[in-house]
Structure formats: C-alpha cells, structure tokens
N, C-alpha and C positions, 0 to 999 in steps of 0.2 A: 527111750530119750529120760535123760536123768530125771529134769526137771522140767517144770511148765513156767513159757515165757509170757510175762504179761506185756503186752503194748501199750502205750497212750496213740490216740486219734493221729499225731503229727509222727509218728514209729510205724503207724496202720499204714498211713497215705505214704511213706519213701519205700514202705517195701512194696507194695503195692503199685510203685511206678515201675521198682525196679522187677518189679514180676513182669507186669505190660511190658518194655524194654524186652528181658528176655526173650519172650513171647514172641513179640518180633523180631527178634531177631534171629527164631526157627519159621520164618514163614508165615505164624500165626497159628503155626501146628501145638497145639497147649500137651498134645503127651509125648510130642519130643522134645521140647521144653521140660516137660515135666521128667524125662526118662535122663535128657543131658543134666542135669540139675542137679539129679540123683544120683549121677556117676560121679560127679566134679564135688558131690557132698564126699560120700567111699573117700574118694582121692585125697581128699583134704581130711578126715578121718583119720586113716590110713597116715599121713603121712604126722599129722598129733601122736599115734600113739608110738612111732618110732619116735620122734621128737621127745617124749616121756621116756617112756622105755631106754634112752639115752643117757636123758639125766637123774638118775634113780631118784635124787634129791627133790625135783621137781614136782612143785605138786602145782593142780585147775584150778586156774584161776576163773572168778565170774564174770561172762560175758558184758564187754564196758558196753552199752548202749549205743552212746554214740561216736562209738569209733568202729562198729557194726554199723550205723549210718553211713555215715561217712566211705565203708567199702563197698553199700550196696549203690551208693550212688558212684560209684567209680562205672558201673557196671553198664 
C-alpha cells in the first residue's frame, strides 16, 4: 500500500455500512465476502494499471473522500 488512509467518523460509518451490505450480499459469510472484495480490488487495480500505462503522461490522483463515499453508497 502506497499510503495510509485516515478516515473521520462519518467516513468510517459509511465504510462500515458498505462492508455490512457486502457481507449480507454474501449471506453473512465474512470470509467469502473478503475473498470477493480482494478479487474485485485486484481486478480494479489491473484496470487502473492498464489505463495508466496506456497514458504515459497520466499521473495518479489522490483519492477524493467524497467520491469514494458516493461509490461506497452504491454498493
């Protein structure tokens, strides 16, 4: 991991809610949900790497907490 992400209490609550919904989607099986999230994360990371390598001048952006919160609320 390149950087440590620090969350405030509101962001932590949003993340907890998203995690609860993701675990519920996997019928309460935390291990299965974690494995699915790891695969999803790896797939997204691969896509990002392909996009970045296709645009050599592109630079990595610092994550926007508001955007992340909106994405988590859609899970």
